[in-house]
Steps between C-alpha positions, in 0.01 A plus 500: 500500500302737719538873450468744791174690526480862388492632859808288582682637194405854600639438847826363356538808279422734793761331720762515225428869430507595869832320538638676192395847613617453859846382396739795477614559146870464439669698230665291233876506486625687197844344505687223676856405593568324169385796289716743698797262475447473123490880466823529699664238274413720201681806637819588317789527748679768298203738491492808719301465822171682539430801723533282812869450419490124559744339256347233279769257611370534859144418386629189327657382826195553722429207732177310429344640818538857372360406158190366678484821702508704179207296365306568822576873476385515137179315585430723801551815294310399189214312668428808711504711182745741659829559329745707706558843348873440475429204266316734262802719427772436247803683374489493119797618300471534123810406306490605139611241253713648224441401143766263373670744259437826686703644789193706608143412591257549215247782544 
């Protein structure tokens, strides 16, 4: 079996590297249709909707096309490392849990 000469190997490496560096880089997808669909399946229908007001039951009945669109939106947002400001806000309400035998919160 004949091996290529060193100059031929160098040329092969140069061609491969040039091709690699001239090819536009594509960002990896962070999520896909199946992962979004699985997350939607895990949503509890009886839970209160988030700040967007979309009932969980509506999310569970999304057509497959819209689930794919959600995956594309997530990938576009997270691959560009830009999360919309509105996604960074949350309304947090603390609900004190009473001790079992006490009618008042402990101090």
